[in-house]
C-alpha positions as CSV (number, residue, x, y, z in Angstrom):
1,M,44.5,-2.3,2.5
2,K,42.0,-3.7,5.4
3,T,39.5,-1.8,6.7
4,P,38.6,-1.7,10.4
5,A,35.7,-4.3,8.9
6,G,38.4,-6.6,8.1
7,V,37.9,-6.4,4.4
8,E,40.2,-5.3,1.5
9,C,39.2,-1.9,0.1
10,P,41.4,0.3,-2.4
11,F,39.7,3.5,-1.1
12,Y,40.7,3.0,2.6
13,Y,43.8,4.5,3.6
14,A,45.5,4.4,7.1
15,D,49.0,6.0,8.2
16,Y,50.4,5.0,11.5
17,H,54.3,5.6,10.9
18,R,55.6,7.6,13.5
19,G,52.6,8.0,15.7
20,K,50.4,9.5,13.2
21,Q,46.8,8.4,13.4
22,K,45.4,9.2,10.0
23,E,42.7,6.9,8.9
24,E,40.4,8.0,5.8
25,C,38.2,6.8,2.9
26,R,39.6,8.2,-0.1
27,L,36.4,7.6,-2.0
28,I,34.3,9.9,0.4
29,A,37.2,12.5,0.5
30,R,37.4,13.0,-3.2
31,N,34.0,14.0,-3.1
32,P,33.3,17.4,-1.8
33,E,29.6,16.8,-0.8
34,G,30.9,13.5,0.6
35,G,30.4,14.2,4.3
36,R,32.1,13.3,7.4
37,W,33.6,9.5,7.4
38,H,34.3,7.7,10.5
39,A,35.7,4.1,10.9
40,R,32.3,2.6,11.6
41,L,31.0,3.1,8.3
42,C,33.3,0.6,7.1
43,H,31.2,-2.2,8.7
44,T,28.2,-1.5,6.3
45,C,29.9,0.1,3.3
46,P,28.9,-1.8,0.2
47,V,32.2,-0.6,-1.7
48,P,34.3,-3.6,-1.0
49,A,31.2,-6.3,-2.2
50,I,30.6,-4.3,-5.2
51,L,34.5,-4.4,-6.3
52,R,34.7,-8.0,-5.4
53,Q,31.5,-8.9,-7.8
54,N,32.2,-6.5,-10.4
55,A,35.6,-5.9,-11.6
56,C,34.9,-3.8,-14.6
57,E,37.6,-1.4,-15.7
58,H,34.9,1.5,-16.6
59,L,33.2,1.5,-13.5
60,V,33.3,4.6,-11.5
61,L,32.2,4.8,-8.0
62,E,31.5,8.1,-6.3
63,G,30.4,7.8,-2.7
64,R,28.8,10.0,0.3
65,V,27.6,9.7,4.0
66,E,24.0,9.7,4.4
67,R,21.5,9.9,7.2
68,T,18.7,7.2,7.2
69,W,16.0,6.1,9.3
70,F,15.1,9.5,10.9
71,G,18.8,10.9,10.7
72,L,19.7,8.4,13.8
73,R,22.1,6.1,11.3
74,E,24.5,6.9,8.9
75,Q,25.5,4.8,5.9
76,V,27.6,5.1,2.9
77,H,25.5,5.7,-0.6
78,V,27.2,4.8,-3.6
79,Y,26.8,6.5,-6.9
80,A,28.2,4.4,-10.0
81,V,28.8,5.5,-13.7
82,C,30.0,3.6,-16.7
83,A,33.0,5.7,-18.1
84,K,33.1,4.2,-21.4
85,H,29.3,4.2,-22.2
86,L,28.5,7.3,-20.2
87,L,25.5,5.5,-18.4
88,E,24.4,5.7,-15.0
89,V,24.6,2.1,-13.4
90,Q,21.5,1.1,-11.4
91,A,23.4,-2.0,-10.0
92,P,27.0,-1.8,-9.7
93,E,27.2,-5.4,-8.6
94,V,26.2,-6.4,-12.3
95,G,27.4,-3.6,-14.3
96,C,25.8,-1.4,-17.2
97,G,25.1,-4.3,-19.4
98,H,27.0,-3.0,-22.1
99,C,30.7,-3.6,-21.4
100,H,30.5,-7.1,-20.9
101,D,28.4,-7.7,-24.1
102,D,31.4,-6.0,-26.0
103,L,33.7,-8.8,-24.2
104,A,31.2,-11.5,-25.1
105,R,31.2,-10.5,-28.8
106,W,35.2,-9.9,-29.0
107,L,35.5,-13.3,-27.7
108,E,33.1,-14.7,-29.9
109,Q,34.6,-13.4,-33.2
110,S,38.0,-14.6,-32.0
111,L,36.8,-17.9,-31.7
112,L,35.1,-17.7,-35.2
113,D,38.5,-16.1,-36.7
114,R,40.4,-19.2,-35.4
C-alpha cells in the first residue's frame, strides 16, 4: 500500500471504508516498545528503501520511533536480523552476507552439475 510519502510499504495500513480514518504502521505497532506512529514519519522512514534493495526472505525487521536532535525530531529506527543465520544485520540494505553466499554456491553447483 502507498504511504503518505508516496512509496510502497508492506507495513503501512490505511482503512477509509465507510468513514473510517484508520492509518497505522504495522511494523511499529507490533513492537511493544515501538512508540507512537504518525503519518509524517513515512517521509523519512528507511523501511521501503531497505525492502527495495534487499528482498531476502530471511530478513526480519523491527522498528521503533526514536527522538533525535535534542528530542525535537522523531524518526523510525530499524533493527534487522537474519532469521536463517540468527545474526544481527548491521546494513539491512546489503543483508547478513551469508544468505547470498549460499545462493551463489547453489547456483555454481547447479551449473557444474549440468
